[in-house]
TORNUNU-216942 format. One line per 3 residues: for each residue x, y, z of C-alpha. Coordinates in steps of 0.1 Angstrom, whole numbers. Layout:
<recs>
X/Y/Z | ...
</recs>
This chain:
<recs>
567/97/187 | 533/97/169 | 534/112/134
518/146/130 | 499/134/101 | 477/111/123
441/123/132 | 430/103/163 | 394/112/158
395/91/127 | 405/59/147 | 377/58/173
341/48/168 | 312/71/174 | 304/77/210
270/61/216 | 245/82/235 | 230/71/269
196/67/250 | 207/49/219 | 179/29/200
183/-7/203 | 181/-22/168 | 184/-60/176
169/-69/141 | 197/-50/122 | 223/-63/146
213/-97/139 | 215/-90/101 | 250/-80/106
258/-111/127 | 243/-135/104 | 260/-118/73
296/-124/91 | 285/-158/101 | 278/-168/66
311/-156/53 | 306/-123/40 | 337/-104/33
319/-71/31 | 288/-58/49 | 277/-25/35
254/-1/50 | 244/21/21 | 220/51/30
218/88/28 | 232/111/57 | 212/106/90
201/70/89 | 221/58/118 | 246/39/98
277/49/121 | 257/43/153 | 248/9/141
283/-1/134 | 295/12/167 | 267/-7/185
278/-40/167 | 316/-33/176 | 308/-31/212
293/-66/210 | 321/-83/193 | 343/-108/210
370/-109/185 | 395/-81/175 | 384/-51/156
395/-17/143 | 377/15/135 | 385/38/107
366/69/96 | 377/80/62 | 379/117/50
389/135/19 | 426/134/29 | 425/96/26
425/100/-12 | 462/105/-8 | 474/70/-2
502/78/24 | 474/94/45 | 452/63/40
480/37/49 | 493/56/78 | 458/57/95
451/22/86 | 484/11/101 | 476/31/132
442/16/134 | 456/-19/135 | 480/-9/163
511/-6/146 | 536/19/159 | 538/53/143
568/62/120 | 596/80/135 | 602/102/105
583/121/80 | 567/100/55 | 579/99/19
562/84/-11 | 589/56/-9 | 573/46/25
540/36/7 | 550/0/0 | 565/-6/35
533/7/53 | 513/-16/30 | 533/-46/38
530/-40/76 | 492/-36/73 | 491/-69/53
513/-89/79 | 495/-75/107 | 460/-88/93
477/-122/85 | 485/-125/121 | 450/-123/132
443/-161/134 | 408/-157/154 | 394/-133/129
393/-96/124 | 366/-70/117 | 377/-39/101
351/-9/104 | 352/18/77 | 330/48/82
321/73/54 | 336/51/27 | 319/71/0
347/98/5 | 373/73/-9 | 373/82/-47
409/84/-59 | 418/53/-78 | 453/46/-61
436/47/-26 | 408/25/-37 | 431/-1/-50
444/-8/-15 | 411/-16/-3 | 398/-36/-31
430/-57/-26 | 418/-63/10 | 385/-72/-1
398/-95/-27 | 428/-111/-14 | 427/-103/24
432/-132/49 | 402/-156/54 | 392/-143/88
390/-106/77 | 355/-91/77 | 348/-55/66
317/-35/80 | 314/-3/60 | 290/26/60
286/47/29 | 264/74/16 | 254/57/-16
275/30/-34 | 313/34/-29 | 335/36/-58
349/1/-53 | 349/-31/-75 | 325/-51/-57
307/-74/-81 | 332/-102/-76 | 320/-103/-40
282/-103/-50 | 290/-131/-75 | 305/-152/-47
278/-143/-23 | 303/-126/0 | 287/-92/-2
257/-82/21 | 240/-47/15 | 216/-30/41
199/0/24 | 179/29/35 | 147/8/34
162/-15/60 | 177/11/80 | 145/31/83
131/27/118 | 97/9/118 | 66/16/141
79/-5/170 | 112/14/171 | 94/48/169
73/36/198 | 107/28/217 | 123/61/208
91/80/223 | 93/59/254 | 129/64/259
124/100/256 | 95/104/279 | 70/113/250
36/100/258 | 21/98/223 | -10/80/214
-10/55/182 | -23/81/157 | 7/107/165
30/76/162 | 17/68/128 | 19/104/117
57/103/128 | 61/72/108 | 45/85/77
60/120/80 | 95/109/85 | 95/77/61
116/61/89 | 145/88/88 | 158/85/122
175/119/122 | 142/136/114 | 126/117/143
153/126/167 | 149/163/160 | 111/158/166
117/144/200 | 142/172/208 | 115/197/200
89/177/220 | 112/177/250 | 120/215/246
82/224/247 | 75/199/275 | 39/195/269
19/181/296 | -2/160/273 | 0/154/236
-29/175/226 | -32/182/189 | -22/219/190
10/212/211 | 19/184/187 | 14/208/159
37/232/174 | 64/206/181 | 61/195/143
68/231/132 | 97/234/154 | 111/199/144
108/209/106 | 127/241/113 | 154/220/129
155/196/100 | 156/223/75 | 185/240/91
201/206/93 | 198/198/56 | 208/232/47
240/230/67 | 250/194/59 | 237/188/24
223/218/4 | 251/244/14 | 276/219/-1
259/215/-35 | 270/233/-68 | 246/259/-76
235/242/-108 | 226/209/-90 | 207/228/-62
187/247/-88 | 178/214/-105 | 167/197/-71
144/226/-65 | 127/223/-97 | 122/187/-97
109/187/-62 | 76/202/-73 | 66/166/-83
65/135/-63 | 83/114/-89 | 99/122/-121
118/107/-150 | 145/123/-172 | 120/136/-196
99/153/-169 | 132/166/-152 | 144/181/-186
109/199/-190 | 110/212/-154 | 147/223/-154
145/237/-190 | 176/218/-199 | 185/185/-220
211/171/-196 | 188/159/-166 | 204/126/-166
239/139/-159 | 224/158/-128 | 206/129/-117
238/108/-116 | 253/134/-96 | 226/135/-72
228/97/-69 | 266/98/-64 | 259/121/-36
232/100/-23 | 209/129/-20 | 179/112/-6
170/101/-41 | 155/67/-47 | 153/51/-81
123/31/-89 | 124/5/-115 | 91/-2/-135
75/5/-169 | 101/34/-170 | 129/45/-148
116/71/-122 | 131/89/-93 | 117/103/-60
133/124/-33 | 127/116/5 | 97/134/15
114/155/40 | 141/167/15 | 114/173/-11
96/197/13 | 126/217/21 | 134/220/-15
100/232/-23 | 98/257/5 | 133/272/-7
117/277/-42 | 84/289/-30 | 102/316/-8
126/327/-36 | 103/325/-67 | 67/318/-62
57/327/-98 | 82/302/-112 | 68/276/-89
32/280/-100 | 46/279/-137 | 64/246/-128
32/231/-112 | 13/240/-145 | 39/225/-167
41/193/-147 | 4/189/-148 | 1/192/-186
29/167/-190 | 13/143/-165 | -21/146/-182
-6/136/-215 | 9/105/-197 | -26/96/-184
-14/100/-150 | -46/118/-140 | -46/120/-102
-10/134/-102 | -21/159/-129 | -49/169/-107
-27/172/-77 | -4/197/-98 | -32/217/-111
-44/220/-75 | -11/232/-63 | -12/258/-91
-48/268/-78 | -63/260/-113 | -95/246/-101
-111/248/-135 | -85/225/-148 | -91/202/-118
-128/200/-125 | -123/195/-162 | -99/166/-155
-122/149/-131 | -151/154/-157 | -133/136/-184
-117/108/-164 | -141/99/-135 | -135/62/-137
-99/64/-148 | -92/77/-114 | -98/44/-99
-66/30/-115 | -45/56/-94 | -35/53/-58
-28/88/-48 | -60/91/-31 | -47/117/-5
-43/146/-28 | -73/139/-49 | -97/136/-19
-85/169/-6 | -86/186/-37 | -121/176/-47
-132/193/-15 | -115/225/-25 | -132/230/-59
-160/255/-61 | -184/254/-89 | -211/280/-93
-209/289/-57 | -212/253/-45 | -185/230/-30
-171/206/-56 | -185/176/-39 | -222/188/-47
-212/186/-85 | -224/154/-101 | -192/143/-119
-172/149/-87 | -198/131/-67 | -192/101/-89
-156/105/-86 | -157/107/-49 | -178/73/-49
-148/58/-68 | -124/71/-43 | -142/57/-12
-140/23/-28 | -103/26/-21 | -103/46/12
-130/24/30 | -143/57/46 | -178/48/59
-187/82/68 | -177/96/34 | -195/67/16
-227/75/34 | -224/111/26 | -216/102/-10
-249/82/-13 | -269/111/1 | -253/135/-24
-260/111/-53 | -296/107/-43 | -300/145/-39
-285/151/-72 | -309/125/-87 | -338/141/-72
-326/174/-88 | -325/158/-121 | -286/165/-124
-276/134/-141 | -267/119/-174 | -266/81/-169
-294/70/-142 | -282/33/-145 | -247/39/-137
-258/61/-107 | -280/34/-94 | -252/10/-98
-228/34/-80 | -252/37/-50 | -256/0/-49
-218/-6/-48 | -215/19/-20 | -242/2/-1
-225/-32/-5 | -194/-15/7 | -210/-4/37
-226/-37/43 | -190/-55/38 | -171/-30/62
-200/-31/88 | -201/-69/88 | -235/-74/76
-223/-99/50 | -255/-116/40 | -272/-83/34
-242/-73/11 | -246/-105/-10 | -284/-102/-15
-281/-64/-24 | -255/-70/-48 | -275/-98/-64
-306/-77/-67 | -289/-48/-82 | -268/-69/-108
-300/-84/-118 | -318/-50/-122 | -290/-31/-138
-270/-57/-159 | -252/-30/-179 | -215/-38/-184
-194/-11/-170 | -170/-3/-140 | -196/2/-114
-213/-33/-122 | -178/-48/-119 | -172/-31/-86
-204/-45/-73 | -197/-80/-83 | -163/-76/-64
-180/-64/-34 | -203/-95/-35 | -172/-117/-39
-157/-101/-8 | -189/-108/12 | -189/-144/1
-153/-150/9 | -158/-138/45 | -186/-161/49
-164/-190/37 | -181/-195/4 | -149/-199/-17
-163/-213/-49 | -189/-185/-55 | -164/-159/-44
-139/-171/-69 | -165/-169/-98 | -173/-134/-89
-139/-120/-85 | -126/-137/-116 | -152/-123/-137
-146/-88/-121 | -110/-93/-126 | -116/-99/-163
-137/-68/-167 | -112/-46/-147 | -85/-57/-171
-108/-48/-202 | -115/-14/-186 | -78/-9/-179
-79/-8/-142 | -44/-20/-138 | -39/-4/-103
-72/-10/-87 | -71/-44/-99 | -45/-52/-72
-72/-54/-46 | -92/-82/-62 | -60/-100/-69
-54/-99/-32 | -88/-116/-26 | -82/-141/-54
-47/-149/-38 | -65/-154/-3 | -89/-177/-20
-60/-198/-34 | -43/-198/1 | -75/-211/18
-75/-239/-9 | -39/-246/-1 | -25/-236/-35
2/-212/-19 | 23/-217/-51 | -5/-202/-72
-9/-172/-49 | 30/-168/-48 | 31/-165/-87
0/-142/-87 | 17/-116/-62 | 53/-119/-78
36/-110/-111 | 18/-81/-98 | 52/-70/-82
70/-73/-115 | 42/-54/-134 | 39/-27/-107
46/7/-123 | 71/30/-110 | 48/60/-106
41/73/-70 | 3/72/-80 | 4/34/-78
22/33/-45 | -11/27/-27 | -20/-4/-48
17/-18/-44 | 5/-23/-6 | -17/-53/-18
11/-74/-35 | 35/-68/-4 | 6/-78/18
-2/-108/-4 | 35/-120/-3 | 34/-116/35
3/-140/36 | 19/-166/14 | 51/-166/35
32/-170/66 | 14/-199/52 | 46/-214/38
63/-209/73 | 88/-184/60 | 83/-160/88
112/-136/84 | 103/-130/48 | 67/-125/59
78/-99/84 | 96/-79/57 | 68/-79/34
42/-69/60 | 65/-42/72 | 66/-27/37
28/-30/35 | 24/-12/68 | 48/15/56
27/22/26 | -6/20/45 | 7/47/69
11/72/39 | -27/70/32 | -60/74/51
-58/50/79 | -92/36/70 | -79/24/36
-59/-5/46 | -40/0/80 | -65/-19/99
-63/-50/76 | -23/-50/76 | -22/-47/115
-44/-76/118 | -22/-97/96 | 10/-85/114
-7/-96/148 | -12/-131/131 | 23/-131/122
36/-122/157 | 13/-149/170 | 27/-174/147
63/-164/159 | 55/-168/195 | 56/-131/203
23/-128/222 | 28/-94/236 | 34/-79/200
4/-98/188 | -20/-85/215 | -8/-50/209
-14/-52/172 | -49/-66/176 | -58/-42/202
-46/-15/179 | -64/-30/149 | -96/-31/169
-94/4/181 | -89/18/145 | -116/-5/132
-142/8/157 | -130/44/152 | -136/39/115
-168/17/121 | -153/-12/101 | -170/-37/122
-163/-66/99 | -125/-62/105 | -132/-54/141
-149/-88/145 | -121/-108/125 | -93/-92/147
-114/-99/178 | -119/-136/168 | -81/-141/166
-74/-121/196 | -99/-143/216 | -81/-174/204
-48/-160/219 | -68/-150/251 | -77/-186/255
-41/-197/253 | -32/-167/276 | -58/-176/300
-71/-138/296 | -106/-143/312 | -115/-107/311
-111/-105/274 | -129/-137/267 | -161/-126/287
-160/-92/269 | -155/-108/235 | -184/-134/244
-208/-105/248 | -198/-92/213 | -203/-126/198
-237/-130/212 | -248/-97/200 | -235/-107/165
-253/-139/166 | -286/-123/176 | -284/-99/146
-269/-122/120 | -278/-155/130 | -256/-182/113
-241/-158/88 | -209/-153/109 | -173/-156/96
-157/-191/99 | -129/-173/120 | -156/-161/144
-170/-198/147 | -136/-214/152 | -127/-189/178
-161/-196/196 | -154/-233/195 | -118/-228/212
-137/-205/239 | -162/-231/244 | -137/-258/250
-119/-234/274 | -151/-230/294 | -157/-266/296
-183/-269/270 | -169/-295/246 | -201/-305/231
-208/-271/219 | -172/-270/204 | -177/-305/187
-210/-293/171 | -192/-261/157 | -165/-283/145
-189/-307/126 | -206/-278/109 | -172/-261/99
-159/-293/87 | -188/-297/63 | -185/-263/49
-146/-267/47 | -149/-299/26 | -177/-285/5
-157/-255/-4 | -122/-271/-4 | -111/-249/22
-80/-268/34 | -67/-241/56 | -99/-243/76
-97/-281/76 | -61/-279/90 | -73/-257/119
-102/-281/125 | -78/-311/128 | -59/-293/155
-92/-284/174 | -104/-321/170 | -71/-333/184
-74/-309/213 | -109/-321/221 | -100/-358/217
-70/-354/239 | -94/-337/265 | -114/-367/269
-85/-392/271 | -88/-405/235 | -51/-406/229
-52/-426/196 | -80/-405/182 | -61/-374/189
-30/-388/172 | -52/-398/142 | -64/-362/142
-29/-347/142 | -18/-372/115 | -45/-360/93
-33/-323/100 | 4/-335/92 | -6/-353/60
-28/-324/49 | -2/-297/55 | 25/-318/36
2/-323/6 | -7/-286/4 | 26/-268/14
14/-254/47 | 41/-246/72 | 25/-236/104
13/-268/125 | 30/-254/155 | 18/-218/153
-11/-206/172 | -30/-235/190 | -5/-261/176
20/-251/202 | 0/-269/231 | -1/-300/209
37/-303/207 | 42/-331/229 | 15/-351/209
33/-342/177 | 65/-358/191 | 46/-390/201
31/-390/164 | 66/-394/149 | 75/-424/171
70/-455/150 | 59/-478/179 | 32/-450/188
20/-449/153 | 17/-487/151 | -2/-487/184
-26/-460/169 | -31/-477/137 | -15/-451/116
-2/-470/83 | 5/-440/61 | 41/-430/60
53/-398/75 | 61/-371/50 | 97/-366/39
122/-354/66 | 126/-319/49 | 88/-314/51
87/-324/87 | 117/-301/95 | 96/-272/82
60/-282/94 | 74/-291/130 | 105/-269/132
100/-259/168 | 97/-294/183 | 132/-293/194
126/-262/214 | 141/-226/211 | 151/-209/180
184/-226/174 | 201/-221/141 | 207/-258/139
178/-280/131 | 167/-302/161 | 160/-339/157
122/-345/152 | 127/-378/171 | 151/-374/199
179/-398/206 | 176/-421/236 | 204/-421/262
218/-453/250 | 218/-441/213 | 236/-409/224
262/-433/241 | 266/-453/209 | 269/-422/189
299/-409/211 | 318/-442/210 | 313/-443/173
329/-407/173 | 359/-422/191 | 364/-447/163
351/-479/179 | 340/-507/158 | 307/-527/162
324/-553/182 | 341/-528/204 | 307/-511/210
292/-543/220 | 320/-553/244 | 319/-517/259
282/-517/265 | 278/-553/275 | 252/-561/248
250/-583/218 | 263/-576/184 | 226/-575/170
217/-550/198 | 245/-526/187 | 234/-529/151
198/-521/160 | 211/-489/180 | 231/-479/149
201/-484/126 | 180/-463/147 | 206/-435/147
208/-436/109 | 169/-433/106 | 167/-405/131
196/-387/115 | 184/-394/80 | 217/-409/70
231/-442/56 | 266/-446/69 | 289/-437/99
307/-408/85 | 276/-390/73 | 261/-397/109
290/-383/127 | 289/-351/103 | 252/-347/110
258/-351/147 | 283/-325/148 | 262/-300/128
232/-307/154 | 255/-302/182 | 249/-336/195
286/-343/200 | 307/-322/224
</recs>
């Protein structure tokens, strides 16, 4: 008879809904962690991130035994814990009421049952954070430390569980997947929308991603509200209604599941600190009118109340956007006067800390527009250091001065000019130029040279974004010569010229300008904005083949990144930079993670600011990974947004890469449409097109049967690449040259081109020879590795080291196997020799069994050793088994 103490609901996994979101990326992470020997895989995130669902999905895929156990408060009694653990493992229920003396017997039975699981066993523990009593925790700690070798524990917890885990971390047997990894990305939101019949355009999906910060529970409520309203089309007013209803659902959910269970003291503290986007203990004490903020912060962290700790110059904290809004509304409804006082208090403190945009945001929420204007008056160019552009742009438009809108005020017009350097908003840039010129004519100015420089850098920004690169270079040169005053406006003007030079492939001149501008930005204290020119300098280093220098640059930016939310936008650029480094080095999964972080940040700001750039590089990544469908979708979306924002330079860049993929996909319709755009650009800009555009045009001309045109472009680009030490472009050109040589039957010449590419890639740390167009040359690369073929082609330089070849040509073996394929495959006879060696045959037995001479056997064995990169039989057999060459 089952014990009356057993709660059966604790021993079964969550029932999966029919439309559960497939999360192959996370499921693969769980699988990889288990495969590499992790004892504990911990999903640690606040309520509603899909932890239990993910574990249940993983459990249904397991082919080895497993058990499920959802903990609750009663499990802090050891007998309750051990009874349920034994029942989860399939042990019979006790036939009598349990006594404390039964504790040791139950524990022994649990251990014995686990020891019997020879093929491995997975124990799923849900709600692990509820286990707090020391005696109960001790049992799980013993399992983690001394459990049988085949035991794997997969656990979900709201925050870090109160278990001793550092020994697992030390031994690399702990894997933690946190809220950042569990947050759904844009592709998953798109899938959620499709599964629920929500026909949303890209802008609506972006707003969902930004508003939810990837919290899946909030998204599910949104789709519930969408279904209930059953809109015929995603019209803006209907979507606003859906969002309001979803917000009401989320508010009720958080109140029921989180806020109603909090002590009154902690709830009041959360409400007061929710008026700011980030806070440290000092600001929290000020807002909470107390001296023990750190104690309450620790309480919130233990409960994992959607609070994120950010390491930087000082430790700061932020609430999830959804929770912050709910707490803010609570306080606003209960005590609006206190809310206004808190905004004023926070603004004054932030101003003392030189966090100007956040101070302006707080003054604006307090509706103290005089303070907003005074702050902007004193700190016009200081605002460039901050990245909280959303609130600043909105508030500048609200301020009224002498009956005029704030944007007609001279200082605010200058401030707005600084902001558009970050937002890349062409329409606002044009309007800003007109306002500055109007104010000039009205005589409302104090520094005419700075105004001229400001207008000039706005015009060069328009030239850069619009793709009129030569005009941007010439305009910047003229204005720098005419207005040589050393100030921030001149530095921005010089930086814009560097950007135009880089896009035209003039790396040396671009480097000189951006290094000088960076030095000046450092003098002026533009620590945040400087991330943007650092990205450009890193891109120059990558083009020159110095990925290690670029890696050091972006890692340094990451380590120096302040914790304040006002810098969040600028953090985007070191994530983007690291993504570009990892793509170039061939570390594609690391690149994916970094670009995903960059996209998440970009979604929180005006889409014109950086989203198009991030989407373009994500498309390049997907193309490198061989995921053509995702690459096409990202490039098409990047081009749509770029056209919408009139950023025609980025539109053309994305189009050039999209055209290269269209050639490989035989997408004739896109090729013809792109050619029309190409000819328009050539008529307007002549030879002043980006190297990416010329390279794409060469591939298109080869595809259209015009090799002579492609070869002429190749020669022109090669001359520029050599002059500018642009090794990245040289690598692409060697691949194009190899394809052209192969087309006309010049096999040895094609192999020579590929050997040049291989040697160049090895010398400069490239890891992408089989990305993009390199895939269609895979067979030529295989031949290039064969010693007889190399001798016939007259290639005398030795091949790069095996480790480099494995990175550069990792896909030659086909597929995405976790084992490294042989770059030079074994012949049928060599495989036969290998199998006989595995059976322990001597050289003489091999010769007798194969009816060949002893010297022939030795030749086969030497070839085996060379191809496996080993020097003896034992190592050869071990390598063969790792590569699955032996049954």
